[in-house]
C-alpha positions in Angstrom: 117.6 249.0 67.1 118.6 250.2 70.7 120.8 253.3 70.9 123.5 250.8 73.7 126.3 249.5 71.9 127.0 246.1 71.3 129.1 244.0 74.1 130.2 241.0 73.3 133.5 238.5 75.9 136.0 236.7 73.9 137.7 233.6 73.6 138.6 232.2 76.9 141.7 232.8 77.2 144.7 230.2 78.0 145.9 230.9 81.7 150.5 231.5 81.4 150.9 231.6 84.4 150.9 234.9 87.3 150.3 238.2 86.1 153.3 240.0 87.0 153.9 243.2 89.1 151.6 245.5 87.5 154.5 248.4 87.4 156.6 249.3 84.6 159.7 251.8 84.5 157.9 254.4 83.5 155.3 253.9 86.6 152.0 251.8 86.9 150.7 250.1 84.1 147.9 250.9 82.7 144.5 248.2 84.1 143.3 248.6 80.1 144.2 248.9 76.9 141.7 249.1 74.3 142.1 249.2 70.4 141.0 251.0 67.8 139.8 247.7 65.0 139.5 248.7 61.4 143.0 250.9 60.5 144.4 249.9 64.1 144.5 246.2 64.8 143.7 245.3 60.9 143.6 246.7 58.3 140.6 248.7 56.9 138.5 247.3 54.2 135.1 249.1 54.1 131.8 247.5 55.9 133.4 244.4 55.9 131.7 241.3 56.8 133.9 238.7 54.9 136.4 237.2 57.7 138.3 236.1 55.1 139.7 239.3 53.8 140.4 240.2 57.9 143.9 241.0 57.4 146.4 242.3 60.6 148.0 245.7 60.7 151.8 245.2 61.2 152.9 244.3 64.4 149.5 244.2 65.9 150.0 240.5 67.3 152.8 241.5 68.9 151.2 244.7 70.4 148.6 242.5 71.9 150.7 239.5 73.2 152.6 242.3 74.6 150.2 244.0 77.0 149.0 240.1 77.6 151.8 239.4 78.9 151.6 242.0 81.4 148.7 241.7 82.8 146.6 243.4 81.4 143.2 243.0 80.0 142.6 243.9 76.4 139.6 245.1 74.5 138.4 246.1 71.4 136.2 249.5 70.1 135.0 249.6 67.5 132.4 252.1 65.1 130.8 249.5 62.5 128.4 252.0 60.4 127.7 249.5 58.1 124.7 248.1 60.4 122.6 250.9 60.5 123.6 251.2 56.7 121.9 247.8 55.7 125.3 246.7 55.4 126.4 244.6 57.6 124.4 242.0 60.1 125.3 241.1 63.2 126.0 238.0 62.5 128.5 239.0 59.9 130.8 241.4 62.9 130.9 238.4 65.6 132.3 236.3 62.5 134.7 238.8 61.9 135.8 239.8 65.1 136.4 235.7 65.4 138.7 235.8 62.8 140.1 239.2 63.8 140.6 236.8 67.3 141.9 233.7 65.4 144.7 236.1 64.4 145.0 237.9 67.0 144.5 235.9 69.8 141.1 236.9 72.6 140.4 239.7 73.8 138.2 240.3 77.0 135.9 242.9 75.7 134.7 243.9 72.5 132.2 247.3 72.8 130.6 247.4 69.0 128.9 251.1 68.3 126.0 249.4 65.1 124.4 253.2 64.3 124.9 255.8 61.9 126.3 259.3 62.1 122.8 261.0 62.5 121.8 258.2 65.4 122.4 260.4 67.9 123.8 257.4 70.0 126.6 258.6 72.5 128.4 255.3 71.9 129.7 256.2 68.1 133.3 257.6 68.1 133.7 260.3 68.9 131.2 259.9 71.6 132.4 258.2 75.3 130.2 255.8 75.3 132.3 252.7 73.6 135.0 253.3 76.1 133.2 253.8 78.6 130.6 250.3 78.6 134.3 248.6 78.0 135.8 249.8 80.5 132.5 249.2 82.7 132.0 245.8 81.5 136.0 244.7 83.0 136.1 246.9 85.9 138.4 249.4 85.7 138.6 252.8 86.1 138.4 254.6 82.1 140.7 256.9 84.3 143.2 254.1 84.7 143.1 253.0 80.8 144.6 253.7 77.4 143.0 253.9 73.5 144.9 252.5 70.9 143.6 254.4 67.2 144.5 255.4 64.2 142.3 258.8 64.0 141.1 261.8 65.6 137.4 260.1 66.5 139.2 257.7 69.2 141.9 260.5 70.4 138.7 262.5 71.4 136.2 259.8 72.3 139.0 258.9 74.9 139.8 262.4 76.3 136.1 262.2 76.6 136.1 259.1 78.5 139.4 260.0 80.9 141.0 257.6 79.4 145.0 258.0 78.0 145.3 258.4 74.1 148.0 257.1 71.7 148.0 257.9 68.1 150.0 255.5 65.5 149.1 257.5 62.4 147.9 255.4 59.5 147.9 256.6 54.9 144.3 257.8 56.2 145.1 260.4 59.8 144.8 263.3 58.5 147.4 265.9 59.7 145.2 267.6 61.9 144.4 265.2 64.2 147.9 264.2 64.3 148.2 268.0 65.5 145.3 267.2 67.8 147.8 264.1 69.4 150.5 266.7 68.9 148.3 269.0 72.0 146.1 266.5 73.5 147.6 262.4 73.3 150.6 260.8 72.4 151.9 259.1 68.7 153.6 256.2 68.5 155.3 255.5 64.9 154.1 251.7 64.8 151.2 249.6 67.1 154.3 248.1 69.1 155.9 250.9 69.7 152.5 252.4 71.2 152.1 249.5 73.3 155.8 249.8 74.6 155.1 253.3 75.1 152.2 252.4 77.4 154.1 250.1 79.3 157.6 251.7 79.6 159.0 249.3 77.4 159.9 251.6 73.7 162.9 252.4 72.4 163.8 256.3 72.3 163.1 255.4 67.9 159.9 254.0 68.1 158.1 256.6 70.0 157.4 260.4 70.0 155.8 261.7 73.1 153.5 264.6 72.3 155.3 264.5 68.8 154.9 263.6 65.6 154.7 260.2 63.6 156.2 260.2 60.3 153.5 261.0 58.0 152.0 259.9 54.7 152.4 262.6 52.4 148.4 263.9 51.5 148.8 262.4 47.9 148.9 258.7 49.2 146.0 259.0 51.3 143.0 257.2 50.4 140.0 259.4 50.0 136.3 258.9 51.4 137.7 257.2 54.6 135.4 257.8 57.3 136.4 256.3 61.3 136.5 253.2 62.5 134.7 250.5 60.5 135.0 250.9 56.6 134.4 253.9 54.4 135.4 255.9 57.6 135.5 259.4 55.9 132.2 260.7 55.1 132.5 264.0 56.2 134.7 265.0 58.7 137.2 263.9 60.8 135.9 263.2 64.3 133.1 261.0 62.9 133.9 257.3 62.7 132.8 254.7 60.6 
């Protein structure tokens, strides 16, 4: 297997007229917004290769639509180590992606890491390779891009690529990851709140800049989850899927 990420172009968008001016109340809009997949856009189902099991996260459609409405490219950056583990095939990964787009609309790029934790690639989050590859495919500067995810590896990958990072905590987000967001990124209570923060249209109670979103009690967290792409935590927070 190549040590490079898999790159896919999403379904073509239907034109909805000219894009709005690239300004917002908070200043310049980002050049691109990249979303983590599992636990951020859709419910995390361990090593999922079945499109029928894809379920959007709360506010996901509204959030992605808001970015598109602002004329900003949207992409997905996702670890899928099930491929390296022999639990997923490329056609299954693509089938799930198609279902995500049926539910959430088209994305401009998909950047997927098919490698395992010990493969030594440069694309598996928390490494920056997926973010850099997605930005290169879109022709945008990573420093003008935003990554939105639910765990520390998403934040670390974003920062390593020079991008802005926003954390949307879920039951599998660890306290130390929220603390990392307090120090190096931004936090939102849900996906729509994260996008409103990025676009400068957030309600005052929807996000906390360099602050804590409500945390799920530790007892409610699912043990053994890795990061981004099924059974997402086997050893440590920073190693997704």
